[in-house]
C-alpha positions in Angstrom: 46.0 75.7 113.2 49.6 74.9 114.5 52.5 75.9 112.3 54.4 73.0 110.6 58.1 73.2 110.8 60.1 71.7 108.0 63.7 70.6 108.6 66.2 72.5 106.4 68.3 69.4 106.1 65.9 66.6 105.3 62.8 68.6 104.3 60.5 66.5 106.5 58.1 68.0 109.1 59.4 68.4 112.6 57.0 67.0 115.2 59.1 67.4 118.4 62.0 69.5 119.4 63.7 71.6 116.8 66.4 74.2 116.3 66.1 77.5 114.6 69.4 78.7 113.1 70.6 80.4 110.0 67.0 81.5 109.3 65.7 77.9 109.1 64.4 75.1 111.3 66.2 71.9 111.9 65.9 68.5 113.5 68.5 68.7 116.3 70.3 65.7 114.9 70.4 67.2 111.4 72.0 70.5 112.3 75.5 69.1 111.6 79.0 70.5 111.1 79.9 70.8 107.4 83.4 69.4 108.3 82.9 66.4 110.6 79.2 65.8 109.8 78.5 65.5 113.6 75.5 67.4 115.2 76.3 70.8 116.6 75.0 71.0 120.2 76.8 74.2 121.3 75.1 77.5 120.8 78.5 78.8 119.4 79.3 77.8 115.9 80.9 79.3 112.8 79.3 79.6 109.4 81.3 78.8 106.3 79.7 79.4 102.9 76.3 79.3 104.5 76.9 76.0 106.3 77.5 75.6 110.1 80.6 74.1 111.6 82.1 73.5 115.0 84.6 76.2 116.1 87.4 73.6 116.4 86.6 72.2 112.9 86.6 75.7 111.4 89.9 76.5 113.0 91.6 73.3 112.0 90.2 72.9 108.5 88.6 76.0 107.1 90.0 79.2 108.7 92.6 81.2 106.8 96.1 81.1 108.2 98.3 83.9 109.3 101.1 84.5 106.8 103.6 84.9 109.6 102.7 82.5 112.4 100.3 80.1 110.6 97.8 80.6 113.4 94.1 80.1 112.4 92.5 83.4 111.9 89.1 82.9 113.6 88.5 86.5 114.7 89.5 89.9 113.4 92.6 90.0 111.2 94.3 92.3 108.7 94.9 91.8 105.0 97.4 93.8 102.9 97.5 94.9 99.2 98.9 91.5 98.2 96.2 89.4 99.8 98.4 88.3 102.8 96.3 87.7 105.9 97.8 88.1 109.3 97.1 88.6 113.0 96.3 92.1 114.0 99.0 91.9 116.7 101.7 91.5 114.1 100.8 94.9 112.5 101.5 96.5 115.9 104.9 95.0 116.4 106.5 94.3 113.0 107.9 96.9 110.6 106.6 97.0 107.0 108.7 96.8 103.9 109.8 100.3 102.8 108.8 99.4 99.2 105.8 97.2 99.1 104.3 97.5 102.6 104.5 93.8 103.5 105.3 93.0 107.1 108.8 91.8 107.6 109.4 89.1 110.3 112.1 89.8 112.9 111.8 93.6 112.6 110.4 96.3 114.8 108.6 99.5 114.1 111.7 101.5 115.2 113.8 100.0 112.4 111.3 101.4 109.7 112.0 105.0 110.8 115.6 105.0 109.6 115.1 105.2 105.8 113.0 103.6 103.1 115.4 100.7 102.6 116.1 100.0 106.3 113.4 97.3 106.1 113.1 95.2 102.9 111.0 92.1 102.5 112.3 88.9 100.8 110.0 89.6 97.8 111.6 93.0 97.1 115.2 91.9 98.0 115.0 89.0 95.5 114.5 91.4 92.5 116.6 94.3 93.7 118.8 96.0 91.1 122.2 96.1 92.8 124.7 96.6 90.0 125.3 98.9 87.0 125.2 96.3 84.2 121.7 95.3 85.3 120.7 99.0 85.4 122.1 99.7 81.9 120.3 96.8 80.3 117.0 97.8 81.8 117.5 101.4 80.9 118.1 100.5 77.2 114.7 98.7 77.1 112.9 101.5 78.9 114.3 104.1 76.4 112.7 102.0 73.6 109.4 102.1 75.5 109.5 105.8 76.0 110.2 106.5 72.4 107.2 104.4 71.5 105.1 106.9 73.3 106.1 109.6 70.7 109.0 111.0 72.7 112.2 110.7 70.6 115.6 111.2 72.4 118.3 113.3 70.9 120.9 111.7 73.1 120.4 108.0 74.2 123.8 107.4 75.8 124.5 108.9 79.2 126.0 107.7 82.4 123.8 105.4 84.5 124.7 105.5 88.2 123.4 103.4 91.2 123.9 105.4 94.3 123.7 104.5 98.0 121.6 106.5 100.4 124.4 108.8 101.7 125.5 109.7 98.1 121.9 110.6 97.2 121.3 112.7 100.2 124.5 114.7 99.6 123.3 115.4 96.0 119.7 116.2 96.9 120.5 118.7 99.7 119.4 116.4 102.5 116.1 115.1 101.0 115.3 112.0 103.1 114.1 109.4 100.5 115.2 110.3 97.0 114.9 107.5 94.4 116.2 109.1 91.2 118.1 112.1 90.0 118.8 113.5 86.5 121.9 115.7 86.1 122.4 117.9 83.0 124.5 120.8 81.7 122.8 123.6 80.0 124.6 125.7 77.4 123.6 129.4 77.2 123.6 131.6 74.1 122.5 135.3 74.4 121.2 134.7 77.9 119.0 131.8 76.7 119.3 128.1 76.9 120.8 127.1 73.5 121.0 123.3 74.2 121.5 120.9 77.0 123.4 117.7 77.6 122.4 115.0 79.9 125.4 114.0 82.2 123.9 111.2 84.2 120.8 109.5 85.5 121.2 108.2 89.1 119.0 105.7 90.7 119.0 104.5 94.3 120.7 101.2 94.6 118.7 98.2 95.7 115.3 99.2 94.4 113.0 96.2 93.5 112.9 95.6 89.8 109.4 97.0 89.2 109.9 100.1 91.2 113.3 100.6 89.6 111.6 100.6 86.2 109.1 103.2 87.3 111.8 105.5 88.7 113.8 105.1 85.5 110.8 106.0 83.4 110.2 109.1 85.6 113.8 110.2 85.1 113.6 109.6 81.4 110.8 112.1 81.4 113.2 114.6 82.8 115.8 113.6 80.3 113.4 114.1 77.4 112.3 117.5 78.7 115.9 118.7 79.0 116.8 117.5 75.6 113.8 119.3 74.0 114.9 122.5 75.9 111.6 122.5 77.8 113.2 124.1 80.8 110.6 126.5 82.3 107.8 124.2 83.3 106.6 124.7 86.9 107.7 121.9 89.2 104.1 120.8 89.5 103.8 120.3 85.7 107.2 118.8 85.2 107.0 116.2 88.1 103.4 115.5 87.2 104.3 114.8 83.6 107.1 112.4 84.7 104.8 110.7 87.1 102.2 110.3 84.4 104.7 108.7 82.2 105.7 106.2 84.9 102.0 105.5 85.6 101.3 104.8 81.9 104.1 102.2 81.9 102.8 100.5 85.0 99.3 100.4 83.7 100.4 99.0 80.3 102.4 96.2 81.9 99.5 95.5 84.3 100.9 92.9 86.6 99.8 93.0 90.3 103.1 94.5 91.3 102.9 97.2 88.5 99.3 98.1 89.5 100.4 98.4 93.1 103.0 101.0 92.2 100.5 102.7 89.8 98.1 103.1 92.8 101.0 104.6 94.8 101.4 107.3 92.1 97.7 108.0 91.9 97.2 108.2 95.7 100.4 110.1 96.5 99.5 112.9 98.9 102.6 115.0 98.0 101.5 118.3 96.7 104.0 118.3 93.8 104.3 114.7 92.8 100.8 113.5 93.7 99.1 116.8 92.9 101.1 117.2 89.7 100.2 113.6 88.5 96.5 114.2 89.1 96.6 117.4 87.2 98.3 115.8 84.2 96.1 112.7 84.4 93.0 115.0 84.1 94.7 116.8 81.2 95.5 113.5 79.5 91.8 112.3 79.9 90.7 115.6 78.3 93.1 116.1 75.4 95.0 112.8 75.1 98.7 112.0 75.7 99.7 112.7 72.1 98.4 116.3 72.4 100.4 116.9 75.5 103.6 115.8 73.7 102.7 117.9 70.7 102.2 121.0 72.8 105.4 120.5 74.8 107.4 120.2 71.5 105.8 123.2 69.8 105.1 125.6 72.6 107.4 124.3 75.4 104.4 124.2 77.7 101.3 122.1 78.5 98.2 122.5 76.4 95.4 124.6 77.8 
């Protein structure tokens, strides 16, 4: 007994020629483009949400557009952490923002090699912290947030500095991309640290607002440790603790930008900063953040 073909479009039996496409049979005149509603007669067509369409109709009406050149993306393309879609060729020629990773028009790969801020996108530039009054106001609010985590400060007033790259490199013994630096004076008594005074917290000038906050929180972690005379932690533990503090702030705020920087902390491949964070994060998950603070205050070291 001959097989009866039913048209996917009209549901009626097909008695003559038919098309088989998208796992169904069709009257040739019913296999139509979802955009222009005209029959598709070419073997090449696109599928959009399960419906066929002419290549030209897809390109003109349905295809995503390149963020940079507005070209219809009908083949392979790339997408960044922010949902921007762009031609793969652009990723080979344009430099990416030193802060958020977005491609920056009118730049080259060579420009990105100079330093982290050599290439900065419009998004990051528009929120950049460029002057000390801005920095001081933000720092005041961030101190309040840190204290709400159970970390009281003995000294809340200290010099806030915004430094250019060259100044930072001179202070950090040539480190290429420093973002923050806490300076303190330690006072000794009978060969032991009696107390310490914070002299300044310096942050790289021009950081985007959200990154600036995370760097400040990290440095406030160092400030708190110094003020509590917790001075003998291994670098892995100290930097990991400060990174955990910044991570907690990003997660609490929870915006797309904050979560981007939180992922950056969690996925950092650096042995001290990334490795230290992951060690402290595991510890936090096991004993809780409050127990970490309690152990640091009582025993000047992390809980076991």
